[in-house]
Backbone bond lengths (Angstrom), bond angles and torsions (degrees), N, CA, C in turn:
res aa  C-N    CA-C-N  psi(-1)  N-CA   C-N-CA  omega(-1)  CA-C   N-CA-C  phi
1 X - - - 1.448 - - 1.534 109.97 -
2 X 1.328 113.98 154.73 1.459 120.51 -179.89 1.522 110.01 -63.64
3 X 1.313 115.70 146.91 1.458 120.05 178.99 1.528 109.74 -79.34
4 X 1.319 114.98 163.86 1.463 120.41 177.53 1.516 111.87 -59.72
5 X 1.336 116.74 -38.78 1.472 120.62 179.55 1.528 111.02 -65.81
6 X 1.323 116.83 -38.58 1.465 119.94 178.53 1.536 110.44 -64.63
7 X 1.308 115.63 -43.75 1.465 120.24 179.91 1.524 110.39 -62.91
8 X 1.349 116.37 -43.47 1.468 120.41 177.17 1.526 110.56 -60.48
9 X 1.306 116.35 -41.92 1.473 121.65 -179.07 1.533 110.30 -64.09
10 X 1.313 117.10 -41.58 1.466 121.10 178.53 1.529 110.14 -61.90
11 X 1.326 116.42 -46.91 1.465 119.91 178.96 1.531 111.53 -63.15
12 X 1.332 117.01 -41.45 1.464 120.93 -179.75 1.531 110.74 -63.70
13 X 1.326 116.86 -46.08 1.467 120.13 179.23 1.526 110.89 -65.56
14 X 1.326 116.46 -39.91 1.461 120.09 177.98 1.513 111.44 -61.60
15 X 1.328 116.27 -39.22 1.467 120.89 178.32 1.526 110.57 -67.24
16 X 1.312 116.84 -43.27 1.471 121.20 -179.23 1.527 111.37 -62.65
17 X 1.320 116.95 -30.80 1.468 121.11 -178.94 1.523 112.62 -90.98
18 X 1.337 117.17 -1.48 1.452 120.13 179.94 1.518 113.82 77.95
19 X 1.325 117.31 17.72 1.457 121.24 179.96 1.525 112.62 -88.79
20 X 1.323 116.62 -21.87 1.459 121.93 -175.30 1.519 109.98 -89.16
21 X 1.339 116.65 128.37 1.458 122.60 175.40 1.518 107.07 -135.55
22 X 1.308 116.34 102.73 1.466 121.21 -173.78 1.532 112.41 -63.61
23 X 1.325 118.12 -24.54 1.457 120.23 178.27 1.530 111.32 -67.25
24 X 1.319 117.24 -32.99 1.461 121.17 -178.03 1.516 113.10 -87.17
25 X 1.330 116.39 -14.80 1.465 119.82 179.07 1.511 112.17 62.51
26 X 1.330 116.51 -128.90 1.464 120.26 -175.85 1.532 113.00 -77.38
27 X 1.305 117.90 4.58 1.466 121.41 176.69 1.523 112.09 -104.45
28 X 1.338 117.70 8.90 1.460 120.07 179.79 1.528 109.72 -77.27
29 X 1.326 115.90 173.48 1.464 120.85 -176.59 1.525 112.63 -63.66
30 X 1.327 118.24 -33.79 1.466 120.31 178.89 1.528 110.34 -61.82
31 X 1.323 117.03 -48.76 1.464 120.20 -178.31 1.534 111.47 -67.58
32 X 1.317 116.51 -38.08 1.466 119.25 177.47 1.527 110.59 -65.53
33 X 1.320 115.08 -37.87 1.460 121.59 178.80 1.524 110.12 -64.39
34 X 1.338 116.21 -44.37 1.466 121.41 179.94 1.530 110.02 -65.63
35 X 1.330 116.71 -40.11 1.466 120.41 178.35 1.528 110.26 -61.29
36 X 1.320 116.08 -37.35 1.463 120.74 179.07 1.524 111.20 -64.77
37 X 1.335 117.07 -41.00 1.463 121.10 -176.37 1.520 113.63 -82.83
38 X 1.339 117.42 -30.51 1.467 118.18 -171.82 1.526 114.65 -120.00
39 X 1.341 117.43 -10.80 1.461 122.08 -176.41 1.535 112.00 64.96
40 X 1.329 117.22 20.40 1.467 121.76 178.47 1.531 108.26 -105.02
41 X 1.336 116.26 143.33 1.458 120.61 -179.19 1.530 112.66 -81.09
42 X 1.313 116.80 -27.42 1.465 120.60 -176.98 1.532 110.09 -131.60
43 X 1.307 115.27 146.99 1.465 120.56 179.70 1.523 110.50 -61.07
44 X 1.314 116.88 -35.42 1.472 120.29 -178.58 1.525 112.72 -65.77
45 X 1.332 118.27 -15.23 1.465 121.66 179.60 1.527 112.68 -84.45
46 X 1.322 117.53 -9.29 1.462 120.93 -177.67 1.525 111.01 -67.56
47 X 1.318 115.83 145.11 1.456 120.14 171.46 1.528 106.96 -81.68
48 X 1.321 116.87 169.32 1.468 119.64 178.86 1.523 110.77 -61.34
49 X 1.313 116.21 -39.50 1.460 120.70 -179.41 1.535 110.52 -66.24
50 X 1.321 116.91 -42.70 1.458 120.44 177.73 1.532 111.17 -65.10
51 X 1.321 116.00 -39.97 1.466 120.13 178.97 1.528 110.19 -62.48
52 X 1.340 117.01 -42.51 1.466 120.13 176.97 1.528 110.78 -60.55
53 X 1.331 115.82 -42.17 1.458 120.62 179.16 1.534 110.32 -62.23
54 X 1.338 117.03 -46.01 1.477 121.89 -179.92 1.524 109.89 -62.85
55 X 1.325 117.43 -43.13 1.469 121.24 179.00 1.526 110.02 -60.39
56 X 1.319 116.92 -44.15 1.466 120.77 178.51 1.521 110.84 -61.68
57 X 1.339 117.50 -42.09 1.473 121.05 178.57 1.535 110.49 -65.00
58 X 1.329 116.35 -40.63 1.471 120.17 179.49 1.529 111.35 -65.62
59 X 1.321 116.82 -40.61 1.471 120.53 177.88 1.525 109.40 -63.26
60 X 1.326 117.11 -44.45 1.464 121.11 178.44 1.530 110.08 -62.47
61 X 1.314 116.90 -43.48 1.463 121.67 178.75 1.528 110.58 -61.63
62 X 1.328 115.21 -43.75 1.469 119.94 -179.21 1.532 110.93 -62.59
63 X 1.316 116.62 -42.19 1.461 120.51 -176.01 1.524 113.45 -75.79
64 X 1.325 118.01 -31.20 1.462 119.91 -171.56 1.527 115.83 -114.56
65 X 1.306 117.75 -24.39 1.462 119.36 -172.44 1.526 112.84 -120.78
66 X 1.293 115.14 -42.39 1.463 122.33 -172.30 1.529 111.52 -53.13
67 X 1.327 117.03 127.99 1.462 118.66 177.80 1.520 110.40 -67.77
68 X 1.303 115.28 152.70 1.456 119.23 175.76 1.519 108.42 -58.63
69 X 1.299 116.89 138.83 1.445 120.50 179.29 1.522 108.31 -66.14
70 X 1.324 116.63 125.99 1.462 118.30 -177.18 1.523 111.07 -63.82
71 X 1.308 114.07 155.16 1.455 117.69 176.55 1.516 108.20 -64.31
72 X 1.272 115.93 160.39 1.456 121.64 -177.72 1.524 110.08 -55.60
73 X 1.331 115.97 128.88 1.454 119.46 179.91 1.523 109.40 -73.98
74 X 1.322 114.64 152.15 1.453 119.17 174.59 1.513 106.77 -81.88
75 X 1.323 115.95 113.76 1.460 120.70 -177.44 1.511 111.03 -75.15
76 X 1.313 114.97 157.88 1.448 121.92 177.62 1.526 109.04 -54.29
77 X 1.322 116.10 138.89 1.463 119.87 -177.49 1.524 110.45 -82.27
78 X 1.315 115.54 163.56 1.462 121.09 176.20 1.519 111.49 -61.52
79 X 1.341 116.22 -36.82 1.463 120.36 178.82 1.528 110.44 -64.31
80 X 1.342 116.22 -41.37 1.463 119.82 178.66 1.532 110.75 -64.61
81 X 1.333 116.06 -42.14 1.462 119.64 179.06 1.524 110.28 -61.85
82 X 1.320 115.98 -43.74 1.457 121.37 -179.96 1.528 110.47 -61.93
83 X 1.326 116.64 -44.52 1.458 121.14 179.09 1.523 110.68 -63.85
84 X 1.318 117.58 -39.36 1.468 121.11 177.43 1.527 110.21 -57.77
85 X 1.322 116.63 -46.13 1.464 119.80 -179.79 1.529 111.28 -67.12
86 X 1.348 117.75 -41.38 1.470 119.85 178.54 1.526 110.41 -59.81
87 X 1.337 115.86 -45.48 1.462 119.89 179.51 1.533 111.24 -66.13
88 X 1.321 117.16 -37.87 1.466 120.92 179.24 1.531 110.46 -64.19
89 X 1.343 117.15 -39.23 1.466 119.98 177.94 1.529 110.77 -70.14
90 X 1.328 117.53 -35.58 1.458 120.91 176.21 1.533 109.59 -63.66
91 X 1.324 116.62 -43.20 1.453 121.31 177.06 1.525 110.76 -60.98
92 X 1.318 117.34 -40.44 1.465 121.55 179.38 1.529 110.92 -62.99
93 X 1.335 117.70 -33.64 1.468 120.71 177.47 1.526 110.31 -70.72
94 X 1.339 116.36 -40.33 1.459 120.73 -178.71 1.525 112.24 -74.00
95 X 1.300 115.89 -36.20 1.458 121.98 -175.72 1.528 109.29 -134.18
96 X 1.343 116.65 80.69 1.471 119.42 -178.00 1.522 111.84 -60.20
97 X 1.311 114.67 148.42 1.461 121.27 -179.90 1.523 109.08 -149.19
98 X 1.315 115.94 157.12 1.460 120.18 175.98 1.523 111.00 -73.93
99 X 1.336 116.14 -18.92 1.458 121.33 -179.82 1.528 108.38 -76.94
100 X 1.324 116.09 134.56 1.466 120.49 -179.92 1.527 110.96 -63.24
101 X 1.316 115.83 152.48 1.463 122.42 -178.06 1.526 110.37 -57.33
102 X 1.319 117.10 -45.66 1.469 120.89 -178.08 1.525 110.92 -61.37
103 X 1.332 116.29 -39.43 1.465 120.77 -178.91 1.533 110.41 -69.82
104 X 1.332 117.31 -38.74 1.463 120.45 176.63 1.531 110.32 -62.79
105 X 1.332 115.24 -42.97 1.463 120.19 179.07 1.526 110.37 -64.43
106 X 1.318 117.37 -40.52 1.463 121.31 178.20 1.527 110.65 -60.19
107 X 1.338 117.15 -42.01 1.454 121.42 178.15 1.520 111.77 -61.99
108 X 1.318 115.95 -39.92 1.462 120.79 178.49 1.527 110.65 -66.68
109 X 1.331 116.50 -41.17 1.471 120.93 178.07 1.532 109.67 -61.69
110 X 1.323 116.41 -43.16 1.475 120.61 177.62 1.516 110.53 -58.62
111 X 1.335 115.78 -43.29 1.464 120.21 -178.18 1.526 111.19 -65.02
112 X 1.321 117.07 -44.48 1.465 120.63 -177.29 1.527 111.50 -70.17
113 X 1.331 117.59 -42.93 1.466 120.64 -175.61 1.524 113.03 -84.03
114 X 1.326 116.89 -22.15 1.464 119.98 -176.63 1.515 112.74 76.13
115 X 1.323 116.28 12.95 1.465 120.92 179.47 1.525 109.54 -116.97
116 X 1.319 115.93 151.36 1.450 119.98 174.79 1.522 107.99 -81.67
117 X 1.313 116.39 120.83 1.464 121.95 -178.66 1.519 107.81 -100.58
118 X 1.310 116.67 127.24 1.461 121.03 -178.73 1.522 110.38 -68.27
119 X 1.324 115.66 135.95 1.462 121.28 -177.83 1.524 111.96 -74.07
120 X 1.328 117.09 -24.89 1.465 119.79 -174.33 1.529 113.90 -90.30
121 X 1.315 117.47 1.80 1.464 120.04 -177.87 1.510 112.09 -123.10
122 X 1.301 115.80 -157.44 1.453 123.35 177.53 1.521 107.99 -73.56
123 X 1.328 117.55 114.34 1.465 119.71 -176.73 1.523 111.67 -70.57
124 X 1.325 117.87 -13.29 1.460 121.15 178.46 1.528 112.11 -100.84
125 X 1.346 117.57 14.36 1.466 122.14 -179.64 1.522 109.30 -61.55
126 X 1.312 117.17 126.01 1.464 125.52 179.22 1.532 113.89 63.08
127 X 1.317 117.69 21.09 1.462 120.67 175.50 1.526 106.99 -87.34
128 X 1.323 116.22 126.03 1.465 120.40 -178.21 1.523 110.64 -81.51
129 X 1.308 114.85 167.86 1.458 120.82 177.68 1.525 110.93 -61.45
130 X 1.336 116.03 -41.04 1.464 120.97 178.55 1.525 110.76 -63.54
131 X 1.325 117.10 -44.87 1.459 120.63 177.75 1.521 110.39 -62.86
132 X 1.343 117.05 -37.11 1.461 121.32 176.30 1.512 111.11 -59.73
133 X 1.328 117.08 -41.93 1.467 121.23 177.79 1.524 111.06 -63.33
134 X 1.326 116.05 -41.40 1.467 119.62 179.44 1.529 111.61 -66.86
135 X 1.336 116.80 -36.49 1.471 121.11 177.56 1.527 109.23 -63.85
136 X 1.327 116.40 -44.72 1.465 121.22 179.76 1.525 110.11 -61.59
137 X 1.318 117.11 -46.15 1.464 120.52 -179.39 1.524 110.97 -63.33
138 X 1.320 117.34 -39.12 1.461 119.98 178.76 1.532 110.13 -65.67
139 X 1.329 117.07 -42.23 1.464 120.22 177.27 1.528 110.54 -60.21
140 X 1.325 117.32 -42.73 1.465 121.14 179.15 1.529 110.80 -61.93
141 X 1.339 117.42 -42.41 1.463 120.77 179.26 1.530 110.98 -63.26
142 X 1.329 116.16 -42.47 1.467 120.38 -179.74 1.526 109.62 -64.75
143 X 1.322 117.02 -41.63 1.464 121.00 179.50 1.526 110.09 -63.25
144 X 1.339 117.77 -45.38 1.474 120.50 178.24 1.524 110.58 -59.15
145 X 1.315 116.13 -41.73 1.457 120.88 179.42 1.533 110.86 -62.77
146 X 1.316 116.60 -44.81 1.471 120.86 179.45 1.521 110.96 -65.62
147 X 1.337 117.51 -37.58 1.465 120.81 177.79 1.529 110.41 -64.81
148 X 1.335 117.29 -40.82 1.470 120.55 177.68 1.526 110.47 -64.51
149 X 1.326 117.04 -41.94 1.468 120.16 178.01 1.520 110.64 -60.70
150 X 1.312 115.73 -44.19 1.463 121.04 -178.91 1.525 110.13 -64.39
151 X 1.332 116.66 -41.40 1.459 121.46 -179.73 1.532 109.82 -64.83
152 X 1.325 117.77 -43.96 1.465 121.26 178.01 1.519 110.61 -62.84
153 X 1.320 116.12 -38.81 1.469 120.54 178.57 1.520 111.23 -64.52
154 X 1.347 117.20 -40.86 1.466 121.66 178.76 1.527 110.42 -66.17
155 X 1.327 117.14 -40.27 1.468 121.26 179.74 1.531 110.47 -65.61
156 X 1.308 117.83 -40.12 1.457 121.89 179.55 1.522 111.67 -69.77
157 X 1.325 117.07 -29.52 1.468 121.20 179.24 1.523 111.04 -70.75
158 X 1.353 118.21 -27.17 1.468 122.68 -179.32 1.516 111.31 -74.01
159 X 1.308 118.74 -22.39 1.466 122.35 -174.34 1.489 111.54 -79.08
């Protein structure tokens, strides 16, 4: 079996190349990549020889293919997060639902970012400032739409 140092090295190289995504666990690109090269489902199942082979492939990938790691993204600001929640609560008043406000907001974040956001953690984890702006704009559009629906409903009730 692969040694602890080999396993650490594989994870480190996978992270440096952007293949490792801890949210996806064994379904991330690093694990899929390893499965392709070794036919093993888990890194811990690799033999020492296979681990050496994977490390060599990762080093080659890092040197020749791997994109430069992007500079640190500007994360969503506290003000943006606060505004997202204020707008989400306003939407909940306009359009009540059995779904909790936080869960509705999480669904919207998933839709805007294209990533699955875990419900049990920080729903703004890895959300960029730009994505935060898009989430806010989408919330505003939904609120305007709900206000128009409500206004049309009130006008029809008067007739």
